[in-house]
C-alpha positions in Angstrom: -3.9 -1.5 -13.1 -5.2 -4.9 -12.0 -6.8 -5.4 -8.6 -4.6 -6.3 -5.7 -5.3 -6.7 -2.0 -3.2 -8.5 0.6 -3.9 -8.2 4.3 -1.8 -9.3 7.2 -3.3 -8.5 10.6 -4.2 -4.8 10.7 -2.1 -3.9 7.6 -3.3 -4.2 4.0 -1.7 -3.6 0.6 -4.3 -2.5 -1.8 -5.0 -0.7 -5.1 -6.7 2.6 -4.7 -8.1 5.2 -7.1 -7.5 8.9 -6.8 -11.0 10.3 -7.1 -9.8 13.6 -8.6 -7.6 12.1 -11.4 -9.0 8.6 -11.7 -5.4 7.3 -11.5 -4.7 4.1 -9.7 -1.9 3.5 -7.2 -0.9 1.1 -4.5 -0.9 1.9 -0.8 -0.5 0.2 2.5 -3.2 1.1 5.1 -3.6 0.3 8.8 -7.0 -0.8 10.0 -8.2 0.5 13.3 -10.9 -1.1 15.5 -13.1 1.5 17.0 -15.5 0.9 19.8 -19.2 0.9 18.8 -18.4 2.2 15.3 -17.3 0.7 12.0 -13.6 -0.1 11.5 -11.6 2.5 9.5 -8.2 2.7 7.9 -5.6 5.3 7.2 -2.8 5.3 4.7 0.7 4.4 6.0 2.6 4.6 2.7 2.1 4.8 -1.0 4.1 3.4 -4.0 5.1 6.3 -6.3 6.6 6.2 -9.7 10.3 7.1 -9.7 10.9 7.3 -13.5 11.8 4.7 -16.1 9.4 2.1 -14.7 10.9 2.2 -11.2 8.9 2.8 -8.0 9.6 4.0 -4.5 7.6 4.1 -1.3 6.6 7.3 0.3 5.6 7.4 4.0 2.6 9.6 4.9 4.1 11.8 7.5 5.4 9.6 10.4 2.7 7.0 10.1 5.2 4.4 9.0 6.4 4.3 12.6 4.7 1.1 13.6 5.2 -1.1 16.6 7.9 -3.8 16.4 5.4 -6.6 15.7 4.1 -5.0 12.6 7.5 -4.2 10.9 7.9 -7.8 9.5 4.3 -7.7 8.1 5.0 -4.3 6.6 8.1 -5.6 4.9 6.2 -8.5 3.4 3.5 -6.2 2.0 6.1 -3.8 0.6 7.8 -6.8 -1.2 4.4 -7.9 -2.6 3.7 -4.3 -3.8 7.0 -4.1 -5.7 6.6 -7.6 -7.2 3.1 -6.6 -8.3 4.3 -3.4 -9.9 7.3 -5.2 -11.6 5.0 -7.9 -13.1 2.6 -5.2 -14.3 5.5 -3.4 -16.0 6.5 -6.6 -17.8 3.0 -7.2 -19.1 2.9 -3.6 -20.5 6.2 -4.1 -22.4 
């Protein structure tokens, strides 16, 4: 899987590698600013294979419950993620 990273405000779409299986996947993370420490992020949702080249998104628990301002940004990142995965599937065919 090619590299991908798009960030809008505190949300980022990025390619990640599972350290146990070495498989790559896409996720959306939210960056948190901590006081006196380095910034950190946690996964909001992941893109999962749904069979026959299709994908779906899976929320990590209830983390996808963002404030109203971030919903539009999340929608844009989800669209970018699906476009990236669709283009990747075309290249593989």
